[in-house]
C-alpha positions as CSV (number, residue, x, y, z in Angstrom):
1,M,10.8,-6.1,24.3
2,P,13.7,-5.1,22.2
3,Q,15.4,-8.4,22.5
4,E,12.4,-10.3,21.2
5,P,12.6,-10.7,17.4
6,E,8.9,-11.5,17.1
7,A,7.9,-8.4,19.0
8,R,10.0,-6.4,16.5
9,G,8.5,-8.4,13.6
10,L,5.0,-7.6,14.9
11,L,5.8,-3.9,15.2
12,A,7.2,-3.9,11.6
13,L,4.0,-5.6,10.4
14,M,1.8,-3.0,12.1
15,L,3.9,-0.2,10.6
16,Y,3.7,-1.5,7.1
17,C,-0.1,-1.8,7.4
18,E,-0.4,1.7,8.9
19,S,1.8,3.1,6.1
20,R,-1.0,2.5,3.6
21,R,-3.8,3.9,5.6
22,D,-4.3,7.1,3.5
23,A,-4.4,5.0,0.3
24,R,-7.1,2.5,1.3
25,R,-10.0,4.8,0.4
26,N,-10.3,7.2,-2.5
27,A,-11.8,10.8,-2.4
28,N,-15.3,9.3,-2.6
29,G,-14.7,6.9,0.3
30,A,-14.6,3.9,-1.9
31,Y,-12.3,1.0,-0.9
32,V,-9.0,0.7,-3.0
33,P,-7.5,-2.8,-3.1
34,L,-3.8,-3.1,-2.2
35,L,-2.6,-3.7,-5.7
36,E,-4.5,-0.7,-7.1
37,Q,-3.4,1.8,-4.4
38,D,-1.4,4.9,-5.3
39,T,2.0,4.2,-3.8
40,N,2.6,8.0,-3.6
41,L,0.1,8.0,-0.7
42,W,2.0,5.5,1.3
43,S,4.0,6.8,4.3
44,Q,7.6,6.3,3.5
45,T,8.5,7.3,7.0
46,A,6.5,4.4,8.4
47,I,7.9,2.0,5.8
48,A,11.4,3.0,6.7
49,E,10.8,2.5,10.4
50,A,9.2,-0.9,9.6
51,E,12.3,-1.9,7.5
52,R,14.6,-1.0,10.4
53,E,12.5,-3.1,12.9
54,L,12.5,-6.1,10.5
55,T,16.2,-5.8,9.9
56,Q,16.9,-5.7,13.6
57,A,14.6,-8.8,14.1
58,A,16.6,-10.7,11.6
59,T,19.8,-10.3,13.5
60,F,18.5,-12.7,16.2
61,N,18.3,-15.6,13.7
62,Q,15.0,-16.7,15.2
63,L,12.5,-16.6,12.3
64,G,8.9,-16.5,13.4
65,R,5.4,-15.9,12.0
66,F,5.3,-12.1,12.5
67,Q,8.7,-11.6,10.9
68,L,7.5,-13.6,7.8
69,E,4.3,-11.6,7.6
70,A,6.2,-8.4,7.9
71,A,8.6,-9.6,5.1
72,I,5.6,-10.2,2.9
73,Q,4.4,-6.6,3.5
74,S,8.0,-5.4,2.9
75,L,7.8,-7.0,-0.6
76,H,4.5,-5.2,-1.3
77,A,6.1,-2.0,-0.1
78,Q,8.9,-2.4,-2.7
79,R,6.2,-1.7,-5.3
80,A,6.6,2.0,-4.5
81,I,10.1,1.8,-6.0
82,S,10.0,-1.1,-8.5
83,K,6.4,-0.5,-9.7
84,Q,5.8,-4.2,-9.6
85,V,5.4,-7.1,-7.2
86,N,7.9,-10.0,-7.1
87,W,5.3,-12.7,-7.1
88,Q,7.9,-15.6,-7.0
89,A,9.5,-14.2,-3.9
90,L,6.1,-13.6,-2.4
91,A,5.1,-17.2,-3.0
92,L,8.3,-18.4,-1.3
93,L,7.6,-16.3,1.7
94,Y,4.1,-17.7,2.0
95,E,5.4,-21.2,1.8
96,G,7.6,-20.4,4.8
97,L,4.7,-18.9,6.6
98,I,2.5,-21.9,6.0
99,Q,5.2,-24.1,7.5
100,L,5.1,-22.1,10.7
101,S,1.5,-21.1,10.8
102,P,-0.8,-22.7,8.2
103,T,-3.7,-20.3,8.6
104,L,-6.5,-20.0,6.0
105,G,-5.2,-16.5,5.2
106,A,-1.7,-17.8,4.4
107,L,-3.0,-20.7,2.3
108,V,-5.3,-18.5,0.2
109,S,-2.7,-15.7,-0.2
110,H,-0.2,-18.4,-1.3
111,A,-2.6,-19.5,-4.0
112,A,-2.9,-16.0,-5.2
113,A,0.8,-15.5,-5.3
114,I,1.3,-18.8,-7.1
115,T,-1.2,-17.9,-9.7
116,E,0.7,-14.7,-10.6
117,A,4.1,-16.4,-10.4
118,Q,3.4,-19.7,-12.1
119,G,0.0,-19.6,-13.8
120,L,-3.7,-20.1,-13.3
121,E,-3.7,-23.9,-13.1
122,Y,-1.2,-23.9,-10.3
123,G,-3.3,-21.3,-8.3
124,L,-6.5,-23.3,-8.7
125,T,-4.8,-26.5,-7.7
126,R,-3.6,-24.8,-4.5
127,L,-7.1,-23.5,-3.7
128,D,-8.7,-26.8,-4.4
129,A,-6.3,-28.5,-1.9
130,I,-7.8,-26.5,1.0
131,P,-10.4,-28.6,2.8
132,M,-13.9,-27.4,1.9
133,E,-15.1,-27.6,5.5
134,S,-12.7,-24.9,6.5
135,I,-13.5,-22.3,3.9
136,K,-17.3,-22.4,3.9
137,S,-17.6,-19.0,5.4
138,Y,-14.1,-17.6,4.5
139,Q,-14.7,-14.6,2.2
140,P,-11.1,-14.2,0.8
141,Y,-11.2,-17.8,-0.5
142,W,-14.5,-17.2,-2.5
143,A,-13.2,-13.9,-3.8
144,L,-10.1,-15.5,-5.2
145,K,-11.9,-18.5,-6.4
146,A,-14.4,-16.3,-8.3
147,H,-11.5,-14.4,-9.9
148,L,-9.6,-17.5,-11.0
149,L,-12.7,-19.2,-12.3
150,K,-13.6,-16.1,-14.4
151,Q,-10.0,-16.0,-15.8
152,S,-10.6,-19.7,-16.7
153,G,-13.7,-18.8,-18.7
154,L,-16.0,-20.7,-16.2
155,E,-18.5,-17.8,-16.1
156,A,-21.3,-19.7,-14.3
157,E,-19.1,-21.1,-11.6
158,S,-17.4,-17.7,-11.2
159,Q,-20.8,-16.0,-10.7
160,Q,-21.7,-18.5,-7.9
161,A,-18.4,-17.9,-6.2
162,Y,-18.8,-14.1,-6.4
163,I,-22.3,-14.4,-4.9
164,R,-20.8,-16.3,-2.0
165,A,-18.0,-13.8,-1.6
166,I,-20.5,-10.9,-1.6
167,G,-22.7,-12.6,0.9
168,L,-19.7,-13.0,3.3
169,T,-18.5,-9.5,2.9
170,E,-19.4,-7.1,5.8
171,D,-17.7,-4.0,4.4
172,S,-20.1,-2.3,1.9
173,A,-17.2,-0.7,0.0
174,I,-15.5,-4.0,-0.6
175,R,-18.8,-5.6,-1.5
176,E,-19.3,-3.0,-4.2
177,I,-16.0,-4.0,-5.7
178,F,-17.2,-7.6,-5.9
179,F,-20.5,-6.5,-7.5
180,K,-18.5,-4.7,-10.2
181,K,-16.2,-7.6,-10.9
182,K,-19.1,-10.0,-11.0
183,K,-20.8,-8.0,-13.7
184,K,-17.6,-7.2,-15.7
185,K,-16.8,-9.2,-18.8
186,Y,-13.1,-9.9,-19.6
187,L,-12.9,-9.1,-23.2
188,G,-9.4,-10.3,-24.1
189,G,-6.2,-9.7,-22.2
190,R,-5.5,-10.5,-18.6
191,P,-7.9,-9.3,-16.0
192,P,-6.6,-7.4,-13.0
193,P,-5.6,-9.4,-9.9
194,P,-8.2,-10.1,-7.2
195,P,-8.7,-7.3,-4.6
196,L,-6.3,-8.3,-1.9
197,T,-7.6,-6.7,1.3
198,I,-4.4,-6.7,3.3
């Protein structure tokens, strides 16, 4: 469907995600979070194709969910060049995505981006605004919550959130990351971002 911008947006999204396949596990098979992946292992061919599809989708001037999700992945892909993430731009894209499709994933990811762009207090406020009933069994929420609570120095609350995240994690490799973060003490300086699993 070459004339459907959302079809092109979805294809771009799939290509961005596929471009990182070789970087998701290390030599020992352990899971590597997005922000810790070696960008040299990303497929630049797939990324370039994704960029072309996203650019073509934009020419129709009919913005949709998949195009926004692909644009978010495009920003992450730029880290291969800039060596950093533009968190402010990422937060803005998530705001747009939430307006079109306010999924739990978008809300939690927005809180993560806001934390990096504007500070810990803003991120926690965004997380706390999500209805508790909807996140009882949503692992990414508890993983981010644990991370932010630990940054805030609320060790006991952080431990409880990590336990919840670990219990909701089916992938043993990702669960191992949470076990390590749960045990690790932050001795000054800023801890690494939470292990985004996209």
